[in-house]
FISE-110438 format. One line per field, with one value per residue (C-alpha): residue number from 1; x, y, z; residue in one letter. Coordinates in nm, 4 decimals, decimal comma. Last residue first. Layout:
N
nr: (NUM  ...)
c1: (X  ...)
c2: (Y  ...)
c3: (Z  ...)
rest: (A  ...)
//
This chain:
259
nr: (259  258  257  256  255  254  253  252  251  250  249  248  247  246  245  244  243  242  241  240  239  238  237  236  235  234  233  232  231  230  229  228  227  226  225  224  223  222  221  220  219  218  217  216  215  214  213  212  211  210  209  208  207  206  205  204  203  202  201  200  199  198  197  196  195  194  193  192  191  190  189  188  187  186  185  184  183  182  181  180  179  178  177  176  175  174  173  172  171  170  169  168  167  166  165  164  163  162  161  160  159  158  157  156  155  154  153  152  151  150  149  148  147  146  145  144  143  142  141  140  139  138  137  136  135  134  133  132  131  130  129  128  127  126  125  124  123  122  121  120  119  118  117  116  115  114  113  112  111  110  109  108  107  106  105  104  103  102  101  100  99  98  97  96  95  94  93  92  91  90  89  88  87  86  85  84  83  82  81  80  79  78  77  76  75  74  73  72  71  70  69  68  67  66  65  64  63  62  61  60  59  58  57  56  55  54  53  52  51  50  49  48  47  46  45  44  43  42  41  40  39  38  37  36  35  34  33  32  31  30  29  28  27  26  25  24  23  22  21  20  19  18  17  16  15  14  13  12  11  10  9  8  7  6  5  4  3  2  1)
c1: (-0,9928  -1,1108  -0,8135  -0,5741  -0,7362  -0,7506  -0,3818  -0,2805  -0,4544  -0,3027  0,0400  -0,0089  -0,1110  0,1821  0,4198  0,2682  0,3152  0,6781  0,7590  0,4836  0,1144  -0,2164  -0,1230  -0,2118  -0,3449  -0,3438  -0,0966  -0,1189  -0,2128  0,0058  0,3118  0,2475  0,1587  0,5113  0,4676  0,4691  0,1770  0,3401  0,2397  0,1452  0,1323  -0,0574  -0,0358  0,2774  0,3741  0,2994  0,4231  0,7727  0,8035  0,6758  0,9211  1,1720  0,9046  0,9071  0,7297  0,7457  0,6037  0,5599  0,3680  0,4331  0,2315  0,4079  0,3448  0,6821  1,0325  1,2853  1,5702  1,6739  1,3120  1,1906  1,5180  1,4372  1,1522  1,3716  1,4701  1,7372  1,6079  1,8219  2,1156  2,0430  2,0071  1,8640  1,7664  1,7652  1,6290  1,2524  1,2533  1,3373  1,3241  1,3621  1,6139  1,6883  1,9269  1,8553  2,1098  1,8282  1,6283  1,9207  1,9512  1,5794  1,6231  1,9135  1,7077  1,4254  1,6666  1,5936  1,9299  2,1270  2,2536  2,2787  2,4472  2,4037  2,5750  2,9395  3,1510  3,4462  3,5456  3,7976  3,9777  4,0135  3,7043  3,8385  3,5403  3,6951  3,6065  3,2993  3,2851  3,0581  2,8038  2,5246  2,3092  2,5802  2,7764  2,4590  2,3694  2,7172  2,6941  2,3535  2,4915  2,7482  3,1250  3,2544  3,1522  3,2270  3,1446  3,2389  3,0775  3,1894  3,0274  2,8507  2,9595  2,8064  2,8659  2,7646  2,7329  2,6625  2,6654  2,9892  3,0312  2,7033  2,7630  3,1058  3,0928  2,7531  2,8540  3,1800  2,9845  2,7629  3,0629  3,2459  2,9447  2,7281  2,7409  2,5906  2,3575  2,4639  2,3024  2,4203  2,2571  2,2358  1,8568  1,8332  2,1371  2,0912  2,2813  2,1520  1,8030  1,7680  2,1322  2,0572  1,8176  1,8703  1,7458  1,7012  1,7763  2,1472  2,1968  2,0420  2,3513  2,5523  2,3106  2,1583  2,1816  2,5386  2,4073  2,2037  2,4859  2,7210  2,4908  2,4802  2,1627  1,8807  1,6925  1,5044  1,5195  1,3670  1,1733  1,0946  0,8272  0,7890  1,0680  1,1193  0,8047  0,9509  1,2727  1,0707  0,8762  1,1908  1,3641  1,0628  1,0723  1,4477  1,4064  1,6124  1,9062  2,1169  1,8641  1,9104  1,5361  1,3268  1,3095  1,1175  0,9477  1,1172  1,4562  1,4230  1,2004  1,0458  0,9660  0,7587  0,7557  0,4872  0,5354  0,3333  0,1573  0,0214  0,0761  0,1244  0,0000)
c2: (1,4393  1,0948  1,0534  1,0973  0,8198  0,5824  0,6414  0,5888  0,2501  0,1505  0,2505  0,0258  -0,2755  -0,2201  -0,2036  -0,5233  -0,7079  -0,5943  -0,6719  -0,8323  -0,9121  -0,8400  -0,4758  -0,2654  0,0820  0,4211  0,2936  0,3493  -0,0060  -0,1670  -0,0055  -0,1382  -0,4788  -0,5091  -0,5562  -0,8801  -0,7748  -0,4370  -0,1118  0,1758  0,5310  0,8103  1,1773  1,0965  1,2578  0,9606  0,7091  0,8613  0,8442  0,4809  0,3453  0,2328  -0,0003  -0,2125  -0,2770  0,0295  0,2357  0,6119  0,8720  1,2434  1,5096  1,8440  2,1671  2,1858  2,0375  2,2459  2,0054  1,9155  1,9190  1,6643  1,4675  1,3839  1,1495  0,8372  0,8915  1,0613  1,2679  1,0931  0,9054  0,5738  0,2133  -0,0757  -0,3933  -0,6983  -1,0144  -1,0368  -0,7873  -0,4207  -0,3462  0,0216  0,2255  0,5731  0,5185  0,6669  0,4642  0,3032  0,2421  0,0536  -0,1517  -0,2301  -0,3577  -0,5793  -0,7203  -0,7934  -1,0293  -1,1193  -0,9915  -0,8966  -0,5487  -0,2917  0,0476  0,3638  0,6967  0,6285  0,9256  0,8459  0,5204  0,5099  0,1737  -0,0676  -0,2736  -0,3362  -0,4091  -0,5850  -0,4224  -0,5475  -0,6940  -0,5120  -0,6389  -0,4830  -0,7970  -1,0610  -0,9010  -0,8827  -1,2469  -1,3607  -1,1531  -1,3036  -1,6558  -1,5790  -1,6150  -1,2616  -1,1342  -0,7903  -0,6196  -0,2848  -0,0984  0,1452  0,3921  0,6520  0,5010  0,1860  -0,0161  -0,3813  -0,5769  -0,9509  -1,0197  -1,0148  -0,6516  -0,5636  -0,4113  -0,2487  -0,1836  -0,0161  0,1946  0,2902  0,4064  0,6259  0,7856  0,8421  1,0462  0,9059  1,0976  1,4388  1,4259  1,4255  1,5993  1,5800  1,7861  1,6116  1,6636  1,4754  1,2798  1,1546  1,0496  0,9850  0,9082  0,5381  0,4717  0,5893  0,8299  0,8470  1,0208  0,8602  0,9039  0,9562  0,5845  0,4829  0,4156  0,2563  -0,0360  -0,0383  -0,2634  -0,1520  0,2031  0,0957  -0,0846  0,2015  0,4419  0,2355  0,0288  0,1352  0,2415  0,5174  0,4984  0,8200  0,8780  1,2399  1,2616  1,3101  1,0865  0,9135  0,7038  0,5475  0,4643  0,3042  0,0862  -0,0150  -0,1040  -0,3199  -0,4966  -0,5487  -0,7179  -0,5658  -0,7823  -0,8069  -0,9677  -0,9243  -0,8757  -0,9724  -0,6916  -0,3701  -0,3691  -0,6192  -0,4555  -0,1396  0,1335  0,3358  0,7064  0,8571  1,2368  1,3573  1,6132  1,4172  1,0821  0,9735  0,6009  0,3497  0,0000)
c3: (1,0139  0,9090  0,6734  0,9679  1,1705  0,8740  0,7955  1,1594  1,1666  0,8317  0,9612  1,2650  1,0570  0,8204  1,1179  1,2596  0,9306  0,9119  1,2777  1,4873  1,4452  1,6205  1,6696  1,9744  1,8964  2,0653  2,3241  2,7017  2,8062  2,5415  2,6990  3,0490  2,8993  2,7462  2,3754  2,1723  1,9508  1,8837  2,0466  1,8166  1,9479  1,7736  1,8667  2,0644  2,3971  2,6267  2,3704  2,3744  2,7518  2,7452  2,4847  2,7512  2,8875  2,5719  2,2389  2,0175  1,7324  1,7578  1,5599  1,6169  1,4390  1,4285  1,6156  1,7901  1,7669  1,9573  1,8717  2,2274  2,3477  2,0906  2,1141  2,4779  2,3838  2,3903  2,7524  2,9617  3,2533  3,5141  3,3617  3,1964  3,3112  3,1098  3,2980  3,0701  3,2365  3,1718  2,8845  2,8262  3,1988  3,2841  3,4811  3,6214  3,9109  4,2536  4,4544  4,6539  4,3362  4,1822  4,5004  4,4919  4,1366  4,2438  4,5327  4,2918  4,1170  3,7551  3,6336  3,3259  3,3978  3,1217  3,1418  2,9409  2,8836  2,9675  2,8569  3,0838  3,2527  3,5353  3,5392  3,8289  3,7415  3,3922  3,1691  2,8689  2,5393  2,3589  2,0076  1,7673  1,5145  1,7225  1,7133  1,6942  1,9780  2,1862  2,1217  2,2304  2,5474  2,6266  2,5803  2,8498  2,8194  2,7707  3,1134  3,2609  2,9324  2,7810  2,4941  2,2304  1,9892  2,2034  2,5343  2,6744  2,9921  3,0192  3,3426  3,3230  3,6933  3,8936  3,7832  3,9569  4,3002  4,2784  3,9028  3,9230  4,2224  4,0498  3,7462  3,9629  4,1382  3,8099  3,6986  3,4218  3,0950  3,0172  2,7189  2,3536  2,0592  1,6977  1,4235  1,0843  1,0698  1,4002  1,5203  1,8748  2,1868  2,5392  2,4085  2,4897  2,3939  2,0382  1,8682  1,4936  1,1802  0,8384  0,4680  0,5414  0,6188  0,2836  0,0679  0,3482  0,3853  0,7338  1,0401  1,1195  1,1648  1,4662  1,6496  1,5627  1,7424  2,0600  2,0944  2,3275  2,0167  1,8407  1,4595  1,3282  1,0075  0,9157  0,6477  0,2737  0,1364  0,4733  0,4313  0,1153  0,2993  0,5785  0,3337  0,1467  0,4730  0,5622  0,2245  0,2621  0,6006  0,8817  0,9963  1,3109  1,5448  1,9199  1,9763  1,6745  1,4166  1,3566  1,6970  1,9296  1,8796  1,6679  1,8138  1,5353  1,5438  1,2641  1,2507  1,0124  0,7368  0,4791  0,4838  0,1458  0,1940  -0,0862  0,0000)
rest: (K  K  L  I  K  K  N  I  F  N  L  G  E  I  I  G  E  Y  Y  N  K  S  T  H  Y  S  S  V  K  S  L  K  P  N  S  N  K  M  S  I  S  Y  N  S  I  K  F  L  P  L  D  N  E  A  D  G  F  S  C  L  Q  V  N  N  I  N  N  Q  K  I  F  L  A  K  N  V  G  K  C  N  I  E  V  Y  T  S  N  S  C  S  F  N  F  D  Y  Y  E  L  L  R  L  D  K  K  S  K  T  L  I  V  A  K  H  I  S  E  Y  K  K  E  T  N  L  Y  N  A  E  M  K  V  A  Q  T  E  K  F  Y  E  L  S  N  F  N  S  S  Y  W  K  N  K  S  Y  L  W  L  N  N  K  S  F  H  K  I  L  I  N  I  K  K  F  S  F  P  N  T  E  S  E  V  N  D  I  I  S  Y  A  G  N  L  S  V  Y  N  F  D  K  I  I  N  N  P  L  L  N  I  I  G  K  M  P  R  A  S  A  F  I  V  K  N  R  K  A  L  D  K  L  L  G  L  L  K  N  E  I  F  N  S  S  S  P  I  L  T  G  D  I  D  F  V  F  I  I  N  K  F  T  Y  K  M)
//
């Protein structure tokens, strides 16, 4: 179906929305659809991945067709303008290393990541997804420009510890806990780029998409979405990935045509 959308901002989460989590490939028919949307609209990939982990999903010849929000909003490129939030303080990083380095602890800068464990299945999946090997997380080293951390845990005790130390975190699935600095979220690019008076349509599946959904004109949660996200969405799809995106676009199209 050819859509006649114009001057709309479409924001797409990646893992769990456009592709299965930890996948490293976007279907050609989906890329074609997104490229077509980008001709008359602004299309933004908004992901927890580092920037390089997003770019590695795309053919070189279409990278400039899109805009990017990475590390859950800590770094973005919108209309070729880069924005970067303040990183974690050394104190916060040391707290994470002290309490969680025996878990799978990952630290992310704009284009690098560090892991405390190279032997887990989760680490292997992450390297396959972002197409980047991690650097070794040296607990004695001082790390600068760290914008996001991930802890692999199911422990409620760990979550209570994060709350005690006043970390901003969300759960992207049953074991991945994503941690960002206070105030960092996927909707931050709106304020950073003074975007006003434009329709915003968002697609997502996880808790870290909530801030974006709350300010969107239309928000589409995928079939596999976290129940918290589905509850606040404009529409919940019956399918995932390409078919779910089409279903969501059709919903938005009908709503706009009614106006």
